[in-house]
Jmol script that loads the backbone (N, CA, C; Angstrom):
load data "model"
ATOM      1  N   UNK A   1      90.134  63.421  82.692  1.00  0.00           N
ATOM      2  CA  UNK A   1      89.429  64.631  83.029  1.00  0.00           C
ATOM      3  C   UNK A   1      87.991  64.305  83.400  1.00  0.00           C
ATOM      4  N   UNK A   2      87.424  63.324  82.754  1.00  0.00           N
ATOM      5  CA  UNK A   2      86.049  62.939  83.060  1.00  0.00           C
ATOM      6  C   UNK A   2      85.909  62.428  84.488  1.00  0.00           C
ATOM      7  N   UNK A   3      86.833  61.577  84.908  1.00  0.00           N
ATOM      8  CA  UNK A   3      86.810  61.053  86.280  1.00  0.00           C
ATOM      9  C   UNK A   3      87.042  62.186  87.272  1.00  0.00           C
ATOM     10  N   UNK A   4      87.969  63.078  86.962  1.00  0.00           N
ATOM     11  CA  UNK A   4      88.252  64.231  87.810  1.00  0.00           C
ATOM     12  C   UNK A   4      86.995  65.086  87.970  1.00  0.00           C
ATOM     13  N   UNK A   5      86.294  65.336  86.872  1.00  0.00           N
ATOM     14  CA  UNK A   5      85.062  66.120  86.911  1.00  0.00           C
ATOM     15  C   UNK A   5      83.956  65.451  87.683  1.00  0.00           C
ATOM     16  N   UNK A   6      83.871  64.123  87.594  1.00  0.00           N
ATOM     17  CA  UNK A   6      82.864  63.401  88.375  1.00  0.00           C
ATOM     18  C   UNK A   6      83.194  63.395  89.854  1.00  0.00           C
ATOM     19  N   UNK A   7      84.451  63.221  90.178  1.00  0.00           N
ATOM     20  CA  UNK A   7      84.866  63.142  91.579  1.00  0.00           C
ATOM     21  C   UNK A   7      84.867  64.500  92.266  1.00  0.00           C
ATOM     22  N   UNK A   8      85.236  65.548  91.538  1.00  0.00           N
ATOM     23  CA  UNK A   8      85.380  66.868  92.145  1.00  0.00           C
ATOM     24  C   UNK A   8      85.020  67.938  91.124  1.00  0.00           C
ATOM     25  N   UNK A   9      83.736  68.148  90.875  1.00  0.00           N
ATOM     26  CA  UNK A   9      83.328  69.120  89.857  1.00  0.00           C
ATOM     27  C   UNK A   9      83.852  70.536  90.121  1.00  0.00           C
ATOM     28  N   UNK A  10      83.867  70.958  91.368  1.00  0.00           N
ATOM     29  CA  UNK A  10      84.362  72.303  91.680  1.00  0.00           C
ATOM     30  C   UNK A  10      85.847  72.429  91.349  1.00  0.00           C
ATOM     31  N   UNK A  11      86.597  71.363  91.559  1.00  0.00           N
ATOM     32  CA  UNK A  11      88.018  71.369  91.229  1.00  0.00           C
ATOM     33  C   UNK A  11      88.246  71.492  89.733  1.00  0.00           C
ATOM     34  N   UNK A  12      87.386  70.836  88.962  1.00  0.00           N
ATOM     35  CA  UNK A  12      87.492  70.928  87.506  1.00  0.00           C
ATOM     36  C   UNK A  12      87.211  72.356  87.043  1.00  0.00           C
ATOM     37  N   UNK A  13      86.190  72.965  87.606  1.00  0.00           N
ATOM     38  CA  UNK A  13      85.857  74.348  87.249  1.00  0.00           C
ATOM     39  C   UNK A  13      86.991  75.290  87.656  1.00  0.00           C
ATOM     40  N   UNK A  14      87.623  75.037  88.798  1.00  0.00           N
ATOM     41  CA  UNK A  14      88.734  75.877  89.251  1.00  0.00           C
ATOM     42  C   UNK A  14      89.989  75.655  88.408  1.00  0.00           C
ATOM     43  N   UNK A  15      90.114  74.488  87.799  1.00  0.00           N
ATOM     44  CA  UNK A  15      91.285  74.134  86.999  1.00  0.00           C
ATOM     45  C   UNK A  15      91.270  74.804  85.625  1.00  0.00           C
ATOM     46  N   UNK A  16      90.101  75.056  85.082  1.00  0.00           N
ATOM     47  CA  UNK A  16      89.956  75.577  83.724  1.00  0.00           C
ATOM     48  C   UNK A  16      90.663  76.910  83.499  1.00  0.00           C
ATOM     49  N   UNK A  17      90.578  77.890  84.407  1.00  0.00           N
ATOM     50  CA  UNK A  17      91.250  79.173  84.142  1.00  0.00           C
ATOM     51  C   UNK A  17      92.765  79.064  83.943  1.00  0.00           C
ATOM     52  N   UNK A  18      93.386  78.020  84.455  1.00  0.00           N
ATOM     53  CA  UNK A  18      94.829  77.842  84.260  1.00  0.00           C
ATOM     54  C   UNK A  18      95.176  77.613  82.791  1.00  0.00           C
ATOM     55  N   UNK A  19      94.231  77.138  82.003  1.00  0.00           N
ATOM     56  CA  UNK A  19      94.464  76.852  80.594  1.00  0.00           C
ATOM     57  C   UNK A  19      94.084  78.027  79.703  1.00  0.00           C
ATOM     58  N   UNK A  20      93.578  79.115  80.277  1.00  0.00           N
ATOM     59  CA  UNK A  20      93.104  80.229  79.483  1.00  0.00           C
ATOM     60  C   UNK A  20      94.156  81.318  79.286  1.00  0.00           C
ATOM     61  N   UNK A  21      95.395  80.973  79.480  1.00  0.00           N
ATOM     62  CA  UNK A  21      96.481  81.910  79.208  1.00  0.00           C
ATOM     63  C   UNK A  21      97.125  81.542  77.873  1.00  0.00           C
ATOM     64  N   UNK A  22      98.025  82.375  77.423  1.00  0.00           N
ATOM     65  CA  UNK A  22      98.743  82.112  76.175  1.00  0.00           C
ATOM     66  C   UNK A  22      99.501  80.786  76.259  1.00  0.00           C
ATOM     67  N   UNK A  23     100.248  80.610  77.345  1.00  0.00           N
ATOM     68  CA  UNK A  23     101.025  79.375  77.530  1.00  0.00           C
ATOM     69  C   UNK A  23     100.102  78.181  77.691  1.00  0.00           C
ATOM     70  N   UNK A  24      99.042  78.354  78.456  1.00  0.00           N
ATOM     71  CA  UNK A  24      98.093  77.261  78.670  1.00  0.00           C
ATOM     72  C   UNK A  24      97.461  76.782  77.383  1.00  0.00           C
ATOM     73  N   UNK A  25      97.159  77.724  76.495  1.00  0.00           N
ATOM     74  CA  UNK A  25      96.575  77.353  75.209  1.00  0.00           C
ATOM     75  C   UNK A  25      97.545  76.529  74.375  1.00  0.00           C
ATOM     76  N   UNK A  26      98.819  76.936  74.360  1.00  0.00           N
ATOM     77  CA  UNK A  26      99.827  76.171  73.620  1.00  0.00           C
ATOM     78  C   UNK A  26     100.017  74.785  74.220  1.00  0.00           C
ATOM     79  N   UNK A  27     100.071  74.699  75.551  1.00  0.00           N
ATOM     80  CA  UNK A  27     100.243  73.399  76.216  1.00  0.00           C
ATOM     81  C   UNK A  27      99.041  72.508  75.929  1.00  0.00           C
ATOM     82  N   UNK A  28      97.842  73.075  76.033  1.00  0.00           N
ATOM     83  CA  UNK A  28      96.633  72.293  75.755  1.00  0.00           C
ATOM     84  C   UNK A  28      96.622  71.788  74.312  1.00  0.00           C
ATOM     85  N   UNK A  29      97.029  72.638  73.370  1.00  0.00           N
ATOM     86  CA  UNK A  29      97.087  72.212  71.966  1.00  0.00           C
ATOM     87  C   UNK A  29      98.115  71.109  71.756  1.00  0.00           C
ATOM     88  N   UNK A  30      99.256  71.254  72.406  1.00  0.00           N
ATOM     89  CA  UNK A  30     100.300  70.232  72.286  1.00  0.00           C
ATOM     90  C   UNK A  30      99.846  68.901  72.889  1.00  0.00           C
ATOM     91  N   UNK A  31      99.220  68.952  74.048  1.00  0.00           N
ATOM     92  CA  UNK A  31      98.708  67.729  74.683  1.00  0.00           C
ATOM     93  C   UNK A  31      97.675  67.072  73.784  1.00  0.00           C
ATOM     94  N   UNK A  32      96.815  67.877  73.206  1.00  0.00           N
ATOM     95  CA  UNK A  32      95.786  67.333  72.321  1.00  0.00           C
ATOM     96  C   UNK A  32      96.397  66.691  71.077  1.00  0.00           C
ATOM     97  N   UNK A  33      97.419  67.318  70.500  1.00  0.00           N
ATOM     98  CA  UNK A  33      98.094  66.742  69.340  1.00  0.00           C
ATOM     99  C   UNK A  33      98.787  65.430  69.685  1.00  0.00           C
ATOM    100  N   UNK A  34      99.497  65.424  70.804  1.00  0.00           N
ATOM    101  CA  UNK A  34     100.198  64.200  71.226  1.00  0.00           C
ATOM    102  C   UNK A  34      99.195  63.078  71.485  1.00  0.00           C
ATOM    103  N   UNK A  35      98.112  63.403  72.168  1.00  0.00           N
ATOM    104  CA  UNK A  35      97.082  62.405  72.423  1.00  0.00           C
ATOM    105  C   UNK A  35      96.487  61.880  71.119  1.00  0.00           C
ATOM    106  N   UNK A  36      96.185  62.783  70.198  1.00  0.00           N
ATOM    107  CA  UNK A  36      95.596  62.372  68.927  1.00  0.00           C
ATOM    108  C   UNK A  36      96.518  61.494  68.102  1.00  0.00           C
ATOM    109  N   UNK A  37      97.790  61.882  68.004  1.00  0.00           N
ATOM    110  CA  UNK A  37      98.753  61.082  67.234  1.00  0.00           C
ATOM    111  C   UNK A  37      98.948  59.715  67.882  1.00  0.00           C
ATOM    112  N   UNK A  38      99.054  59.693  69.207  1.00  0.00           N
ATOM    113  CA  UNK A  38      99.216  58.413  69.913  1.00  0.00           C
ATOM    114  C   UNK A  38      98.006  57.522  69.686  1.00  0.00           C
ATOM    115  N   UNK A  39      96.819  58.086  69.793  1.00  0.00           N
ATOM    116  CA  UNK A  39      95.599  57.305  69.570  1.00  0.00           C
ATOM    117  C   UNK A  39      95.542  56.775  68.147  1.00  0.00           C
ATOM    118  N   UNK A  40      95.952  57.605  67.186  1.00  0.00           N
ATOM    119  CA  UNK A  40      95.967  57.168  65.788  1.00  0.00           C
ATOM    120  C   UNK A  40      96.934  55.993  65.591  1.00  0.00           C
ATOM    121  N   UNK A  41      98.094  56.053  66.240  1.00  0.00           N
ATOM    122  CA  UNK A  41      99.108  55.011  66.071  1.00  0.00           C
ATOM    123  C   UNK A  41      98.706  53.686  66.720  1.00  0.00           C
ATOM    124  N   UNK A  42      97.999  53.740  67.838  1.00  0.00           N
ATOM    125  CA  UNK A  42      97.611  52.493  68.514  1.00  0.00           C
ATOM    126  C   UNK A  42      96.268  51.965  68.033  1.00  0.00           C
ATOM    127  N   UNK A  43      95.526  52.746  67.279  1.00  0.00           N
ATOM    128  CA  UNK A  43      94.198  52.336  66.812  1.00  0.00           C
ATOM    129  C   UNK A  43      94.199  51.008  66.059  1.00  0.00           C
ATOM    130  N   UNK A  44      95.143  50.759  65.139  1.00  0.00           N
ATOM    131  CA  UNK A  44      95.096  49.495  64.398  1.00  0.00           C
ATOM    132  C   UNK A  44      95.167  48.244  65.272  1.00  0.00           C
ATOM    133  N   UNK A  45      95.774  48.337  66.436  1.00  0.00           N
ATOM    134  CA  UNK A  45      95.875  47.160  67.308  1.00  0.00           C
ATOM    135  C   UNK A  45      94.746  47.109  68.328  1.00  0.00           C
ATOM    136  N   UNK A  46      93.756  47.982  68.205  1.00  0.00           N
ATOM    137  CA  UNK A  46      92.645  48.009  69.155  1.00  0.00           C
ATOM    138  C   UNK A  46      91.477  47.170  68.645  1.00  0.00           C
ATOM    139  N   UNK A  47      90.430  47.098  69.452  1.00  0.00           N
ATOM    140  CA  UNK A  47      89.231  46.353  69.060  1.00  0.00           C
ATOM    141  C   UNK A  47      88.349  47.151  68.099  1.00  0.00           C
ATOM    142  N   UNK A  48      88.504  48.462  68.092  1.00  0.00           N
ATOM    143  CA  UNK A  48      87.674  49.308  67.234  1.00  0.00           C
ATOM    144  C   UNK A  48      88.555  50.347  66.533  1.00  0.00           C
ATOM    145  N   UNK A  49      89.407  49.901  65.611  1.00  0.00           N
ATOM    146  CA  UNK A  49      90.361  50.824  64.996  1.00  0.00           C
ATOM    147  C   UNK A  49      89.720  51.970  64.224  1.00  0.00           C
ATOM    148  N   UNK A  50      88.674  51.697  63.484  1.00  0.00           N
ATOM    149  CA  UNK A  50      88.052  52.744  62.670  1.00  0.00           C
ATOM    150  C   UNK A  50      87.422  53.810  63.566  1.00  0.00           C
ATOM    151  N   UNK A  51      86.743  53.373  64.619  1.00  0.00           N
ATOM    152  CA  UNK A  51      86.114  54.327  65.540  1.00  0.00           C
ATOM    153  C   UNK A  51      87.166  55.224  66.186  1.00  0.00           C
ATOM    154  N   UNK A  52      88.259  54.653  66.636  1.00  0.00           N
ATOM    155  CA  UNK A  52      89.314  55.446  67.266  1.00  0.00           C
ATOM    156  C   UNK A  52      89.926  56.435  66.278  1.00  0.00           C
ATOM    157  N   UNK A  53      90.146  56.009  65.063  1.00  0.00           N
ATOM    158  CA  UNK A  53      90.722  56.914  64.071  1.00  0.00           C
ATOM    159  C   UNK A  53      89.750  58.033  63.707  1.00  0.00           C
ATOM    160  N   UNK A  54      88.459  57.737  63.712  1.00  0.00           N
ATOM    161  CA  UNK A  54      87.465  58.787  63.461  1.00  0.00           C
ATOM    162  C   UNK A  54      87.461  59.787  64.616  1.00  0.00           C
ATOM    163  N   UNK A  55      87.633  59.315  65.849  1.00  0.00           N
ATOM    164  CA  UNK A  55      87.669  60.204  67.008  1.00  0.00           C
ATOM    165  C   UNK A  55      88.906  61.099  67.015  1.00  0.00           C
ATOM    166  N   UNK A  56      89.967  60.658  66.391  1.00  0.00           N
ATOM    167  CA  UNK A  56      91.214  61.426  66.366  1.00  0.00           C
ATOM    168  C   UNK A  56      91.099  62.669  65.487  1.00  0.00           C
ATOM    169  N   UNK A  57      90.373  62.580  64.402  1.00  0.00           N
ATOM    170  CA  UNK A  57      90.326  63.677  63.429  1.00  0.00           C
ATOM    171  C   UNK A  57      89.895  65.000  64.066  1.00  0.00           C
ATOM    172  N   UNK A  58      88.779  65.056  64.818  1.00  0.00           N
ATOM    173  CA  UNK A  58      88.438  66.354  65.424  1.00  0.00           C
ATOM    174  C   UNK A  58      89.450  66.815  66.464  1.00  0.00           C
ATOM    175  N   UNK A  59      90.027  65.885  67.209  1.00  0.00           N
ATOM    176  CA  UNK A  59      91.004  66.265  68.236  1.00  0.00           C
ATOM    177  C   UNK A  59      92.207  66.947  67.603  1.00  0.00           C
ATOM    178  N   UNK A  60      92.721  66.387  66.538  1.00  0.00           N
ATOM    179  CA  UNK A  60      93.899  66.960  65.878  1.00  0.00           C
ATOM    180  C   UNK A  60      93.520  68.224  65.111  1.00  0.00           C
ATOM    181  N   UNK A  61      92.375  68.198  64.404  1.00  0.00           N
ATOM    182  CA  UNK A  61      91.962  69.366  63.612  1.00  0.00           C
ATOM    183  C   UNK A  61      91.776  70.594  64.492  1.00  0.00           C
ATOM    184  N   UNK A  62      91.104  70.425  65.632  1.00  0.00           N
ATOM    185  CA  UNK A  62      90.864  71.566  66.512  1.00  0.00           C
ATOM    186  C   UNK A  62      92.161  72.074  67.131  1.00  0.00           C
ATOM    187  N   UNK A  63      93.061  71.166  67.452  1.00  0.00           N
ATOM    188  CA  UNK A  63      94.342  71.594  68.026  1.00  0.00           C
ATOM    189  C   UNK A  63      95.143  72.401  67.006  1.00  0.00           C
ATOM    190  N   UNK A  64      95.178  71.951  65.763  1.00  0.00           N
ATOM    191  CA  UNK A  64      95.877  72.702  64.722  1.00  0.00           C
ATOM    192  C   UNK A  64      95.221  74.058  64.500  1.00  0.00           C
ATOM    193  N   UNK A  65      93.889  74.080  64.478  1.00  0.00           N
ATOM    194  CA  UNK A  65      93.178  75.345  64.268  1.00  0.00           C
ATOM    195  C   UNK A  65      93.498  76.332  65.385  1.00  0.00           C
ATOM    196  N   UNK A  66      93.519  75.859  66.627  1.00  0.00           N
ATOM    197  CA  UNK A  66      93.832  76.744  67.739  1.00  0.00           C
ATOM    198  C   UNK A  66      95.277  77.225  67.676  1.00  0.00           C
ATOM    199  N   UNK A  67      96.183  76.318  67.367  1.00  0.00           N
ATOM    200  CA  UNK A  67      97.598  76.705  67.307  1.00  0.00           C
ATOM    201  C   UNK A  67      97.816  77.761  66.226  1.00  0.00           C
ATOM    202  N   UNK A  68      97.228  77.578  65.055  1.00  0.00           N
ATOM    203  CA  UNK A  68      97.381  78.563  63.986  1.00  0.00           C
ATOM    204  C   UNK A  68      96.698  79.873  64.353  1.00  0.00           C
ATOM    205  N   UNK A  69      95.570  79.796  65.042  1.00  0.00           N
ATOM    206  CA  UNK A  69      94.878  81.012  65.463  1.00  0.00           C
ATOM    207  C   UNK A  69      95.715  81.807  66.452  1.00  0.00           C
ATOM    208  N   UNK A  70      96.349  81.127  67.385  1.00  0.00           N
ATOM    209  CA  UNK A  70      97.221  81.814  68.339  1.00  0.00           C
ATOM    210  C   UNK A  70      98.384  82.460  67.590  1.00  0.00           C
ATOM    211  N   UNK A  71      98.957  81.737  66.656  1.00  0.00           N
ATOM    212  CA  UNK A  71     100.045  82.294  65.860  1.00  0.00           C
ATOM    213  C   UNK A  71      99.606  83.535  65.090  1.00  0.00           C
ATOM    214  N   UNK A  72      98.398  83.513  64.552  1.00  0.00           N
ATOM    215  CA  UNK A  72      97.885  84.669  63.810  1.00  0.00           C
ATOM    216  C   UNK A  72      97.682  85.867  64.732  1.00  0.00           C
ATOM    217  N   UNK A  73      97.177  85.615  65.928  1.00  0.00           N
ATOM    218  CA  UNK A  73      96.983  86.705  66.888  1.00  0.00           C
ATOM    219  C   UNK A  73      98.324  87.313  67.287  1.00  0.00           C
ATOM    220  N   UNK A  74      99.312  86.461  67.541  1.00  0.00           N
ATOM    221  CA  UNK A  74     100.643  86.953  67.916  1.00  0.00           C
ATOM    222  C   UNK A  74     101.250  87.771  66.782  1.00  0.00           C
ATOM    223  N   UNK A  75     101.164  87.263  65.586  1.00  0.00           N
ATOM    224  CA  UNK A  75     101.718  87.974  64.432  1.00  0.00           C
ATOM    225  C   UNK A  75     101.006  89.303  64.230  1.00  0.00           C
ATOM    226  N   UNK A  76      99.682  89.311  64.294  1.00  0.00           N
ATOM    227  CA  UNK A  76      98.924  90.552  64.142  1.00  0.00           C
ATOM    228  C   UNK A  76      99.256  91.551  65.244  1.00  0.00           C
ATOM    229  N   UNK A  77      99.369  91.054  66.477  1.00  0.00           N
ATOM    230  CA  UNK A  77      99.740  91.924  67.592  1.00  0.00           C
ATOM    231  C   UNK A  77     101.121  92.519  67.408  1.00  0.00           C
ATOM    232  N   UNK A  78     102.065  91.730  66.939  1.00  0.00           N
ATOM    233  CA  UNK A  78     103.413  92.215  66.692  1.00  0.00           C
ATOM    234  C   UNK A  78     103.436  93.285  65.604  1.00  0.00           C
ATOM    235  N   UNK A  79     102.718  93.031  64.516  1.00  0.00           N
ATOM    236  CA  UNK A  79     102.667  94.007  63.424  1.00  0.00           C
ATOM    237  C   UNK A  79     102.042  95.301  63.920  1.00  0.00           C
ATOM    238  N   UNK A  80     100.946  95.196  64.651  1.00  0.00           N
ATOM    239  CA  UNK A  80     100.302  96.393  65.190  1.00  0.00           C
ATOM    240  C   UNK A  80     101.239  97.143  66.121  1.00  0.00           C
ATOM    241  N   UNK A  81     101.893  96.421  67.005  1.00  0.00           N
ATOM    242  CA  UNK A  81     102.834  97.034  67.943  1.00  0.00           C
ATOM    243  C   UNK A  81     103.979  97.726  67.210  1.00  0.00           C
ATOM    244  N   UNK A  82     104.475  97.109  66.143  1.00  0.00           N
ATOM    245  CA  UNK A  82     105.640  97.649  65.451  1.00  0.00           C
ATOM    246  C   UNK A  82     105.316  98.893  64.619  1.00  0.00           C
ATOM    247  N   UNK A  83     104.090  99.088  64.185  1.00  0.00           N
ATOM    248  CA  UNK A  83     103.772 100.235  63.342  1.00  0.00           C
ATOM    249  C   UNK A  83     103.065 101.372  64.077  1.00  0.00           C
ATOM    250  N   UNK A  84     102.520 101.098  65.260  1.00  0.00           N
ATOM    251  CA  UNK A  84     101.828 102.142  66.015  1.00  0.00           C
ATOM    252  C   UNK A  84     102.837 102.842  66.905  1.00  0.00           C
ATOM    253  N   UNK A  85     102.881 104.158  66.790  1.00  0.00           N
ATOM    254  CA  UNK A  85     103.883 104.917  67.539  1.00  0.00           C
ATOM    255  C   UNK A  85     103.451 105.197  68.952  1.00  0.00           C
TER     256      UNK A  85
END
end "model"
wireframe off; spacefill off
backbone 0.3
color backbone group
């Protein structure tokens, strides 16, 4: 994404709204989780294992927080929908 943003900043800005939907948020969270877990697994064989593992923690934590937040919004919306006539 960094190279994409450097090469075509307007394209990066145009790409962002695609991730601002319900599905986009779930896909982004899943990609972030997969990236974080993969980075955690390959970190021990890297030149800087501790640094990579430290970088993984915020990536995974934020993805989990977003996923749970989306779930809470969906559940709250469903409850509201089901009780409001």
